[in-house]
Residue frames as a rotation matrix with the C-alpha (Angstrom) as fourth column:
MET 1
0.903 0.067 0.424 94.80
0.360 0.422 -0.832 -30.94
-0.234 0.904 0.357 -77.10
THR 2
0.012 -0.988 -0.155 98.27
0.241 -0.147 0.959 -30.91
-0.970 -0.049 0.237 -78.47
TYR 3
0.943 0.263 -0.201 99.13
-0.110 -0.326 -0.939 -29.08
-0.313 0.908 -0.278 -81.66
THR 4
0.132 -0.919 0.372 102.08
0.595 0.373 0.711 -29.78
-0.793 0.128 0.596 -83.92
PHE 5
0.323 -0.156 -0.934 103.83
-0.607 -0.791 -0.078 -27.98
-0.726 0.592 -0.350 -86.78
SER 6
0.987 0.111 0.113 104.28
0.005 0.690 -0.724 -29.60
-0.158 0.715 0.681 -90.18
ASN 7
0.558 -0.830 -0.011 107.86
-0.202 -0.123 -0.972 -28.42
0.805 0.545 -0.236 -90.49
PHE 8
-0.441 -0.696 0.567 108.88
-0.716 -0.108 -0.689 -28.97
0.541 -0.710 -0.451 -86.87
GLN 9
0.216 0.485 -0.847 108.05
-0.018 0.870 0.493 -32.50
0.976 -0.091 0.196 -85.65
ARG 10
-0.359 -0.458 -0.813 109.83
0.743 0.387 -0.546 -31.97
0.565 -0.800 0.202 -82.31
ILE 11
-0.993 0.072 0.090 107.91
-0.109 -0.844 -0.525 -28.83
0.038 -0.532 0.846 -81.31
THR 12
-0.321 0.942 -0.093 104.36
0.746 0.313 0.588 -28.92
0.583 0.120 -0.804 -79.95
VAL 13
-0.788 0.282 0.547 101.89
-0.468 -0.852 -0.236 -26.49
0.400 -0.442 0.803 -78.32
ASP 14
-0.257 0.763 -0.593 99.41
0.722 0.559 0.407 -27.52
0.642 -0.324 -0.694 -75.68
PRO 15
0.070 0.350 0.934 97.30
-0.216 -0.909 0.357 -24.85
0.974 -0.227 0.012 -74.00
GLU 16
0.934 0.344 0.097 97.55
-0.184 0.230 0.956 -26.91
0.306 -0.910 0.278 -70.75
VAL 17
0.526 -0.827 -0.200 101.35
0.833 0.454 0.317 -27.13
-0.171 -0.333 0.927 -70.79
CYS 18
-0.518 -0.791 -0.325 103.61
0.747 -0.604 0.279 -24.18
-0.417 -0.098 0.904 -70.05
PHE 19
-0.081 0.585 -0.807 100.72
0.011 -0.809 -0.587 -21.75
-0.997 -0.057 0.059 -70.77
GLY 20
0.793 0.514 0.327 100.58
0.290 0.154 -0.945 -22.85
-0.536 0.844 -0.027 -74.41
LYS 21
0.357 -0.763 -0.540 104.12
-0.792 -0.553 0.258 -21.88
-0.495 0.336 -0.801 -75.22
PRO 22
0.681 -0.180 -0.710 105.93
-0.479 0.623 -0.618 -23.95
0.553 0.761 0.339 -77.89
CYS 23
0.377 -0.497 0.781 107.79
-0.741 0.344 0.577 -26.78
-0.556 -0.797 -0.238 -76.13
ILE 24
-0.652 -0.609 -0.451 110.02
-0.740 0.639 0.208 -29.68
0.162 0.470 -0.868 -77.03
LYS 25
0.128 0.794 -0.595 107.71
-0.617 0.533 0.579 -32.61
0.776 0.293 0.558 -77.77
GLY 26
0.450 0.178 -0.875 106.88
0.346 0.869 0.355 -34.74
0.823 -0.462 0.330 -74.76
THR 27
-0.472 -0.643 -0.603 108.48
0.842 -0.127 -0.524 -32.28
0.260 -0.755 0.602 -72.28
ARG 28
0.741 0.596 -0.310 107.73
0.659 -0.733 0.165 -29.11
-0.129 -0.327 -0.936 -70.43
MET 29
-0.280 -0.889 -0.363 110.86
0.589 -0.458 0.666 -27.44
-0.758 -0.027 0.652 -71.83
PRO 30
0.768 0.591 -0.249 109.73
0.209 -0.598 -0.774 -24.32
-0.606 0.542 -0.583 -73.77
VAL 31
0.463 -0.564 0.683 111.65
0.814 -0.033 -0.579 -23.35
0.349 0.825 0.444 -76.89
ALA 32
0.663 -0.207 0.720 112.25
-0.221 -0.972 -0.076 -19.95
0.715 -0.109 -0.690 -75.25
SER 33
0.842 -0.398 0.364 114.05
-0.316 0.183 0.931 -21.71
-0.437 -0.899 0.028 -72.30
VAL 34
0.554 -0.667 0.499 116.41
0.769 0.639 0.000 -23.53
-0.319 0.384 0.867 -74.69
LEU 35
0.425 -0.344 0.838 117.23
0.557 -0.630 -0.541 -20.24
0.714 0.696 -0.076 -76.31
ALA 36
0.832 -0.073 0.550 117.68
-0.413 -0.743 0.527 -18.49
0.370 -0.666 -0.648 -73.04
TYR 37
0.759 -0.606 0.238 120.16
0.142 0.511 0.848 -21.07
-0.635 -0.610 0.474 -71.81
LEU 38
0.316 -0.666 0.676 122.18
0.947 0.262 -0.184 -20.86
-0.054 0.699 0.713 -75.05
SER 39
0.425 -0.120 0.897 122.12
0.305 -0.914 -0.266 -17.06
0.852 0.387 -0.352 -75.22
GLY 40
0.929 -0.111 0.354 123.16
-0.368 -0.396 0.841 -16.96
0.047 -0.911 -0.409 -71.56
GLY 41
0.105 -0.994 -0.002 126.41
-0.989 -0.104 -0.104 -18.72
0.103 0.012 -0.995 -72.46
MET 42
0.152 -0.061 0.986 125.63
-0.384 0.916 0.116 -22.36
-0.911 -0.397 0.116 -71.93
THR 43
-0.676 -0.446 -0.587 127.09
-0.722 0.237 0.651 -24.54
-0.151 0.863 -0.482 -74.66
MET 44
0.159 0.691 -0.705 125.18
-0.805 0.504 0.312 -27.18
0.572 0.518 0.636 -76.51
ASP 45
-0.239 -0.355 -0.904 127.07
0.114 0.914 -0.389 -29.88
0.964 -0.196 -0.178 -74.70
GLU 46
-0.995 -0.063 0.077 126.45
-0.065 -0.173 -0.983 -28.32
0.075 -0.983 0.168 -71.26
LEU 47
-0.294 0.956 -0.007 122.74
-0.955 -0.294 -0.022 -28.00
-0.023 0.000 1.000 -72.13
LEU 48
0.268 0.355 -0.896 122.53
-0.540 0.825 0.166 -31.65
0.798 0.440 0.413 -73.18
LYS 49
-0.618 -0.530 -0.581 124.40
0.207 0.604 -0.770 -32.72
0.758 -0.596 -0.264 -70.02
GLU 50
-0.919 0.313 0.239 122.16
-0.371 -0.487 -0.790 -30.67
-0.131 -0.815 0.564 -67.71
PHE 51
0.116 0.993 0.026 118.99
-0.807 0.109 -0.581 -31.82
-0.579 0.046 0.814 -69.46
ASP 52
-0.755 -0.621 0.211 119.98
-0.427 0.710 0.561 -35.33
-0.498 0.333 -0.800 -70.46
TRP 53
-0.178 0.762 0.622 116.48
0.498 0.615 -0.611 -36.08
-0.849 0.202 -0.489 -71.75
LEU 54
0.673 0.273 -0.687 116.97
-0.405 -0.641 -0.652 -33.57
-0.619 0.717 -0.321 -74.58
SER 55
0.351 -0.574 0.740 118.68
0.799 0.596 0.083 -34.56
-0.489 0.562 0.668 -77.78
ARG 56
-0.654 -0.679 -0.333 120.88
0.315 -0.645 0.696 -32.50
-0.687 0.350 0.636 -80.06
GLU 57
-0.721 0.460 0.518 118.14
0.571 -0.029 0.821 -32.67
0.393 0.887 -0.242 -82.65
ASP 58
0.323 0.833 -0.449 115.66
0.946 -0.273 0.175 -31.18
0.023 -0.481 -0.876 -80.12
VAL 59
0.060 -0.367 -0.928 117.94
0.447 -0.822 0.354 -28.25
-0.893 -0.436 0.115 -79.44
LEU 60
-0.903 -0.423 0.075 118.65
0.232 -0.332 0.914 -27.66
-0.362 0.843 0.398 -83.20
GLU 61
-0.392 0.821 0.414 114.97
0.780 0.058 0.623 -27.84
0.487 0.568 -0.664 -84.05
ALA 62
0.363 0.458 -0.812 114.21
0.851 -0.517 0.089 -25.33
-0.379 -0.723 -0.577 -81.24
ILE 63
-0.409 -0.631 -0.659 116.73
0.197 -0.766 0.612 -22.90
-0.891 0.121 0.438 -82.75
ALA 64
-0.936 0.069 0.344 115.27
0.343 -0.022 0.939 -23.42
0.073 0.997 -0.003 -86.25
PHE 65
-0.013 0.997 -0.073 111.75
0.973 0.029 0.228 -22.93
0.229 -0.068 -0.971 -84.98
ALA 66
0.310 0.084 -0.947 112.66
0.568 -0.816 0.114 -19.62
-0.763 -0.573 -0.300 -83.25
ALA 67
-0.785 -0.587 -0.199 114.52
0.150 -0.492 0.858 -18.46
-0.601 0.644 0.474 -86.40
GLY 68
-0.691 0.578 0.434 111.39
0.619 0.163 0.768 -19.13
0.374 0.799 -0.471 -88.42
ALA 69
0.238 0.812 -0.532 109.16
0.968 -0.243 0.061 -17.38
-0.079 -0.530 -0.844 -85.91
VAL 70
-0.029 -0.344 -0.939 111.24
0.343 -0.886 0.314 -14.26
-0.939 -0.312 0.144 -85.95
ASP 71
-0.873 -0.386 0.297 111.50
0.362 -0.106 0.926 -14.27
-0.326 0.916 0.232 -89.74
TYR 72
-0.432 0.816 0.384 107.77
0.679 0.014 0.734 -13.75
0.593 0.578 -0.560 -90.05
ARG 73
0.373 0.513 -0.773 107.34
0.895 -0.420 0.153 -11.07
-0.246 -0.749 -0.615 -87.43
ILE 74
0.231 -0.268 0.935 107.53
0.304 -0.893 -0.332 -7.34
0.924 0.361 -0.125 -87.74
ILE 75
0.079 -0.338 -0.938 109.67
0.995 -0.035 0.097 -5.98
-0.065 -0.940 0.334 -84.83
PRO 76
0.909 0.291 0.298 109.07
0.307 -0.952 -0.006 -2.33
0.281 0.097 -0.955 -84.10
LEU 77
-0.044 -0.993 -0.114 112.29
0.943 -0.004 -0.331 -0.37
0.329 -0.122 0.937 -84.04
LYS 78
0.881 0.185 -0.435 113.30
0.340 -0.888 0.310 2.76
-0.329 -0.421 -0.845 -82.32
LYS 79
0.643 -0.684 0.346 115.90
0.117 -0.358 -0.926 5.08
0.757 0.636 -0.150 -83.90
ALA 80
0.282 -0.647 -0.708 119.12
0.956 0.251 0.152 4.91
0.080 -0.720 0.690 -81.93
SER 81
0.994 0.095 0.052 120.25
0.088 -0.987 0.132 8.18
0.064 -0.126 -0.990 -80.35
């Protein structure tokens, strides 16, 4: 069974696809992978060229989804020494 998000039409979760991680709809591309490529230095244009089945809107929605997910989480901090 595939689950969707009301605010993110391009992101789905299916327990049988990518271990239930949020993915770009209709693909096996996890949101986390999109973010990893971008944070690793790949540009949006390079990402879209490498994965030509993704759209700019898919990538932007993955970023927005991740931002929303982090916004509602408590991340434990350790005091810097």
